[in-house]
Backbone as CSV, one residue per row, in Angstrom:
resi,resn,N_x,N_y,N_z,CA_x,CA_y,CA_z,C_x,C_y,C_z
1,MET,0.918,-1.238,0.008,0.090,-0.031,-0.042,0.777,1.313,0.005
2,LYS,0.594,2.152,-1.014,1.399,3.421,-1.077,0.594,4.488,-0.373
3,ILE,1.493,5.363,0.181,0.768,6.592,0.774,1.178,7.698,0.006
4,GLY,0.333,8.403,-0.542,0.540,9.505,-1.530,0.776,10.799,-0.882
5,GLY,0.414,10.921,0.386,0.540,12.183,1.174,1.931,12.604,1.379
6,ALA,2.702,11.615,1.563,4.044,11.916,1.887,4.963,12.568,0.870
7,LYS,4.564,12.287,-0.366,5.399,12.899,-1.561,4.648,14.116,-2.097
8,LYS,3.617,14.631,-1.579,3.013,15.861,-1.958,3.668,17.029,-1.490
9,ILE,3.776,18.010,-2.322,4.452,19.347,-1.857,3.501,20.174,-1.221
10,HIS,3.850,20.533,-0.015,3.079,21.369,0.896,3.657,22.975,0.890
11,TYR,2.757,23.814,0.530,3.000,25.210,0.454,2.589,25.747,1.814
12,ASP,3.200,25.962,2.817,2.844,26.587,3.972,3.445,28.056,4.020
13,SER,2.626,28.956,3.260,3.219,30.235,3.169,2.460,31.248,4.084
14,GLY,1.656,30.742,4.997,0.960,31.606,6.024,-0.413,32.122,5.478
15,PRO,-0.925,32.964,6.121,-2.350,33.310,5.775,-2.334,34.275,4.560
16,ASN,-3.417,34.389,3.913,-3.601,35.152,2.647,-3.586,36.648,2.965
17,MET,-2.743,37.331,2.414,-2.510,38.813,2.842,-3.094,39.811,1.859
18,THR,-3.687,39.291,0.870,-4.382,40.101,-0.206,-5.560,40.807,0.426
19,PRO,-6.472,40.279,1.160,-7.668,41.110,1.645,-7.001,42.309,2.643
20,LEU,-6.017,41.817,3.453,-5.498,42.949,4.284,-4.960,44.218,3.619
21,VAL,-4.202,43.916,2.462,-3.665,45.080,1.719,-4.801,45.727,1.082
22,ASP,-5.765,45.062,0.622,-6.790,45.806,-0.031,-7.660,46.646,1.042
23,VAL,-7.827,46.238,2.223,-8.455,47.134,3.188,-7.513,48.275,3.609
24,VAL,-6.229,48.048,3.759,-5.344,49.213,4.156,-5.365,50.201,3.088
25,MET,-5.331,49.721,1.743,-5.388,50.717,0.656,-6.545,51.577,0.616
26,VAL,-7.641,51.013,0.900,-8.908,51.610,0.944,-9.047,52.677,1.926
27,ILE,-8.485,52.328,3.114,-8.454,53.274,4.267,-7.421,54.511,3.868
28,LEU,-6.353,54.131,3.284,-5.378,55.146,3.086,-6.000,56.018,2.016
29,ILE,-6.561,55.573,0.882,-7.203,56.444,-0.011,-8.431,57.309,0.547
30,PHE,-9.120,56.797,1.524,-10.190,57.492,2.164,-9.639,58.705,2.991
31,LEU,-8.626,58.386,3.696,-8.066,59.441,4.610,-7.235,60.456,3.635
32,MET,-6.942,60.100,2.617,-6.263,61.196,1.746,-7.115,62.046,1.116
33,LEU,-8.287,61.434,0.750,-9.443,62.254,0.106,-10.174,63.141,1.133
34,ALA,-10.336,62.572,2.351,-11.196,63.305,3.395,-10.220,64.371,4.076
35,GLY,-8.934,64.170,4.032,-8.089,65.119,4.812,-7.906,66.471,4.082
36,SER,-7.610,67.308,4.816,-7.205,68.658,4.150,-5.762,69.067,4.139
37,PHE,-5.186,69.263,3.118,-3.700,69.568,2.956,-3.361,70.901,3.359
38,ALA,-4.119,71.975,2.937,-3.913,73.304,3.179,-5.135,73.962,3.696
39,SER,-5.044,74.369,4.904,-6.188,75.159,5.534,-5.625,76.441,6.154
40,SER,-6.575,77.384,6.345,-6.120,78.628,6.931,-5.982,78.529,8.536
41,THR,-6.411,77.458,9.118,-6.322,77.364,10.559,-4.915,77.051,11.019
42,ARG,-3.883,76.835,10.176,-2.509,76.668,10.586,-1.894,77.953,10.935
43,PHE,-2.446,78.946,10.465,-1.744,80.375,10.650,-2.383,81.189,11.819
44,LEU,-1.504,81.859,12.462,-2.070,82.791,13.515,-2.525,84.037,12.891
45,LEU,-3.642,84.449,13.477,-4.281,85.785,13.081,-3.454,86.919,13.555
46,SER,-3.220,87.928,12.857,-2.380,89.050,13.350,-2.976,90.289,13.158
47,LYS,-2.908,91.320,14.119,-3.337,92.637,14.001,-2.397,93.546,13.357
48,GLN,-1.453,93.071,12.873,-0.316,93.922,12.059,-0.910,94.346,10.878
49,GLY,-0.592,95.651,10.421,-1.219,96.247,9.352,-0.519,95.808,8.130
50,ILE,-1.084,96.204,6.887,-0.585,95.867,5.619,0.472,96.914,5.260
51,HIS,1.647,96.572,4.828,2.673,97.582,4.431,2.780,97.644,2.941
52,GLN,3.245,98.721,2.381,3.479,98.848,1.109,4.770,98.209,0.632
53,LYS,5.773,98.067,1.556,7.089,97.322,1.316,7.117,96.037,2.025
54,GLY,8.009,95.266,1.686,8.053,93.881,2.269,7.771,92.717,1.261
55,GLN,7.706,91.619,1.844,7.443,90.495,1.095,5.975,89.873,1.005
56,SER,5.097,90.752,1.588,3.673,90.277,1.548,3.146,90.424,0.275
57,PRO,2.341,89.402,-0.220,1.674,89.504,-1.504,0.457,90.203,-1.397
58,VAL,-0.052,90.594,-0.203,-1.210,91.306,-0.153,-1.036,92.753,-0.626
59,LYS,-1.792,93.156,-1.571,-1.912,94.578,-1.962,-2.997,95.329,-1.380
60,PRO,-2.753,96.553,-0.762,-4.040,97.237,-0.202,-4.865,97.689,-1.228
61,SER,-6.082,97.696,-0.870,-7.248,98.265,-1.933,-7.118,99.664,-1.782
62,LYS,-7.858,100.405,-2.813,-7.934,101.729,-2.865,-8.565,102.472,-1.644
63,ASP,-9.599,101.844,-0.982,-10.113,102.296,-0.055,-9.633,102.018,1.448
64,GLN,-8.644,101.224,1.407,-8.029,100.752,2.560,-6.837,101.658,2.935
65,VAL,-6.887,102.178,4.115,-5.803,103.066,4.540,-4.623,102.226,5.337
66,ILE,-3.386,102.645,4.799,-2.351,101.856,5.430,-1.929,102.419,6.706
67,ASP,-1.437,101.427,7.564,-1.236,101.960,9.047,0.147,102.857,8.926
68,THR,0.080,103.912,9.834,1.311,104.805,9.937,2.232,104.153,10.775
69,PRO,3.439,103.846,10.432,4.471,103.237,11.213,5.125,104.168,12.041
70,VAL,5.377,103.779,13.349,6.262,104.576,14.303,7.419,103.721,14.577
71,GLU,8.569,104.040,13.988,9.630,103.137,14.099,10.632,103.433,15.227
72,ILE,10.869,102.449,16.041,11.708,102.603,17.212,12.949,101.663,17.033
73,HIS,14.094,102.137,16.914,15.304,101.336,16.828,15.880,101.202,18.163
74,LEU,16.122,99.980,18.592,16.822,99.709,19.939,18.304,99.226,19.679
75,SER,19.215,99.909,20.351,20.565,99.599,20.365,20.986,99.403,21.669
76,PRO,22.070,98.536,21.825,22.432,98.282,23.230,23.191,99.477,23.860
77,SER,23.169,99.499,25.250,23.760,100.677,25.866,24.856,100.118,26.623
78,GLY,25.676,100.999,27.422,26.704,100.503,28.198,26.206,99.670,29.385
79,ASP,24.971,99.995,29.838,24.481,99.143,30.938,23.962,97.805,30.427
80,PRO,24.447,96.689,30.990,24.065,95.373,30.460,22.552,95.077,30.181
81,SER,21.784,95.677,31.046,20.334,95.412,30.888,19.712,96.547,30.174
82,GLY,20.260,97.514,29.710,19.718,98.605,29.231,19.528,98.663,27.665
83,PHE,19.177,99.926,27.176,18.947,100.018,25.716,18.989,101.468,25.314
84,VAL,19.080,101.854,24.164,18.975,103.146,23.610,17.982,103.115,22.595
85,ALA,16.844,103.978,22.742,15.754,103.995,21.744,15.908,105.205,21.015
86,ARG,15.745,105.101,19.731,15.614,106.286,18.844,14.683,105.978,17.675
87,GLY,14.145,106.928,17.155,13.183,106.667,16.006,12.320,107.888,15.782
88,THR,11.261,107.589,14.907,10.298,108.510,14.536,9.565,109.274,15.621
89,GLY,10.156,110.547,15.834,9.545,111.419,16.853,10.018,111.015,18.421
90,ILE,11.012,110.172,18.414,11.464,109.706,19.729,12.876,110.240,19.834
91,ALA,13.237,111.080,20.853,14.507,111.483,21.239,15.293,110.257,21.936
92,ASN,16.624,110.100,21.677,17.474,109.193,22.270,17.100,109.050,23.719
93,THR,16.615,107.891,24.175,16.357,107.661,25.577,16.742,106.180,25.996
94,SER,17.162,106.021,27.242,17.428,104.627,27.639,16.646,104.290,28.896
95,ASP,15.602,105.080,29.067,14.636,104.715,30.252,13.326,104.275,29.571
96,ALA,12.792,103.364,30.168,11.529,102.835,29.682,10.387,103.747,29.938
97,ASP,10.455,104.499,31.151,9.309,105.462,31.387,9.419,106.752,30.650
98,GLN,10.623,107.148,30.325,10.706,108.270,29.353,10.154,107.924,27.982
99,LEU,10.607,106.684,27.600,9.982,106.192,26.248,8.552,106.243,26.284
100,LYS,7.969,105.666,27.297,6.516,105.786,27.460,5.806,107.092,27.237
101,GLY,6.483,107.946,28.035,6.066,109.369,27.949,6.205,110.002,26.471
102,GLN,7.274,109.724,25.863,7.512,110.223,24.522,6.435,109.505,23.524
103,LEU,6.190,108.181,23.727,5.261,107.617,22.921,3.731,108.186,23.105
104,ILE,3.474,108.503,24.360,2.178,109.201,24.690,2.060,110.518,24.027
105,THR,3.057,111.151,24.001,3.083,112.624,23.321,3.040,112.418,21.860
106,LEU,3.578,111.418,21.218,3.574,111.241,19.911,2.214,110.595,19.406
107,ARG,1.618,109.754,20.265,0.347,109.279,19.906,-0.665,110.428,19.942
108,GLU,-0.708,111.270,20.966,-1.461,112.496,21.040,-1.376,113.286,19.839
109,LYS,-0.208,113.592,19.586,0.098,114.371,18.383,-0.548,113.838,17.021
110,PHE,-0.320,112.631,16.904,-1.050,111.896,15.657,-2.572,112.024,15.822
111,ASN,-3.039,111.666,16.931,-4.562,111.933,17.186,-5.134,113.259,16.832
112,ASN,-4.305,114.325,17.446,-4.786,115.750,17.196,-4.658,115.992,15.668
113,SER,-3.819,115.425,14.885,-3.678,115.554,13.468,-4.782,114.867,12.632
114,GLY,-5.543,114.047,13.241,-6.586,113.188,12.580,-6.294,111.761,12.369
115,THR,-5.211,111.282,12.792,-4.902,109.918,12.543,-5.391,109.188,13.828
116,PRO,-6.211,108.175,13.679,-6.735,107.425,15.022,-5.577,106.499,15.484
117,THR,-5.902,106.066,16.639,-4.866,105.211,17.272,-4.789,103.896,16.612
118,GLU,-5.943,103.493,16.007,-5.995,102.064,15.319,-5.222,102.050,14.086
119,LYS,-4.993,103.263,13.475,-4.133,103.265,12.259,-2.677,103.567,12.522
120,LEU,-2.285,103.552,13.836,-0.846,103.744,14.146,-0.327,102.400,14.403
121,GLU,0.981,102.138,14.111,1.705,100.838,14.398,3.216,101.128,14.810
122,VAL,3.355,100.718,16.048,4.764,100.899,16.654,5.464,99.588,16.069
123,VAL,6.723,99.909,15.518,7.531,98.744,15.007,8.791,98.918,15.649
124,LEU,9.253,97.773,16.351,10.450,97.818,17.141,11.630,97.101,16.338
125,TYR,12.540,97.664,16.195,13.760,97.162,15.459,14.891,96.962,16.400
126,PRO,14.979,95.724,17.169,16.108,95.596,18.006,17.476,95.076,17.383
127,ALA,18.473,95.774,17.801,19.852,95.348,17.326,20.207,93.994,17.799
128,PRO,21.176,93.364,17.139,21.583,92.005,17.577,22.111,91.798,19.048
129,LYS,22.571,92.816,19.646,23.162,92.681,20.889,22.170,93.283,22.058
130,VAL,20.955,93.590,21.803,20.086,94.080,22.692,19.498,92.917,23.403
131,LYS,19.441,93.007,24.631,18.914,91.989,25.711,17.488,91.865,25.574
132,TYR,16.931,90.761,25.848,15.497,90.509,25.664,14.717,91.440,26.650
133,GLN,15.286,91.571,27.881,14.772,92.570,28.865,14.400,93.903,28.294
134,ALA,15.319,94.349,27.539,15.302,95.677,26.983,14.115,95.731,25.935
135,VAL,14.125,94.726,25.144,13.095,94.578,24.058,11.705,94.634,24.644
136,LEU,11.630,93.756,25.845,10.311,93.667,26.529,9.929,94.960,27.001
137,ALA,10.956,95.671,27.781,10.627,96.905,28.323,10.123,97.989,27.255
138,ALA,10.721,98.026,26.088,10.173,98.937,24.990,8.859,98.451,24.481
139,TYR,8.465,97.147,24.511,7.229,96.578,24.024,6.189,97.024,25.230
140,GLN,6.536,96.861,26.450,5.556,97.253,27.424,5.425,98.646,27.460
141,ALA,6.318,99.538,27.073,6.127,101.046,27.097,5.165,101.413,25.962
142,ALA,5.286,100.651,24.808,4.384,101.037,23.718,2.994,100.544,23.973
143,LEU,2.772,99.428,24.766,1.456,99.032,25.184,0.769,99.957,26.183
144,GLN,1.707,100.354,27.107,1.159,101.274,28.253,0.849,102.677,27.636
145,ALA,1.534,102.953,26.520,1.099,104.297,25.801,-0.091,104.243,25.064
146,ASP,-0.822,103.081,25.176,-2.202,102.895,24.401,-2.141,102.658,23.054
147,PHE,-0.907,102.041,22.529,-0.807,101.623,21.045,-1.576,100.326,20.928
148,THR,-2.356,100.054,20.023,-3.017,98.782,19.862,-2.266,97.794,18.985
149,LYS,-1.389,98.307,18.150,-0.515,97.553,17.162,0.880,97.772,17.497
150,VAL,1.658,96.763,17.898,3.036,96.719,18.359,3.700,95.661,17.493
151,ALA,4.629,95.806,16.590,5.217,94.647,15.859,6.726,94.811,15.871
152,PHE,7.357,93.739,15.531,8.803,93.647,15.453,9.166,93.713,14.056
153,GLY,10.427,94.264,13.840,11.140,94.166,12.463,12.433,93.758,12.479
154,ALA,12.886,93.273,11.378,14.369,92.807,11.255,15.371,94.128,11.436
155,THR,16.515,93.719,11.974,17.481,94.872,12.224,17.699,95.649,11.011
156,GLY,18.051,94.958,9.809,18.514,95.658,8.760,17.396,96.382,7.957
157,SER,16.097,96.169,8.100,14.986,96.757,7.288,14.575,98.074,7.844
158,LYS,14.267,98.960,7.060,13.794,100.218,7.410,12.551,100.621,6.573
């Protein structure tokens, strides 16, 4: 009596993976189609105004008034934690309280000439060696002077 099962070739390759691959592909395609690749929720909203110079592709419309910049350039002083502020309508000062007083005077001058505070924008340009405490002091002085828009600029830009 011959036993034929001993000479048969057995293919033990494991379970059939074709249904698993099909299901994974369907899920992947569904997620790719249902997902959003570019949405506006990735970007932070800013109260910074539109400028005529710079790299922004946004062009102001004819009825839109461009914000008036008040530039303050911060440079390091001899004092390790200090700064020297100079800029548009700002006399050289190294004291945050004096800077606040000068900014209040400047804001009132603009308001008296017809420019509302909402259309004024303080732009701080810190030099590379200025300490963060000095930048924060100038930022706080601008906020305490009731400016609603305070921004930062690169050192080399004017």
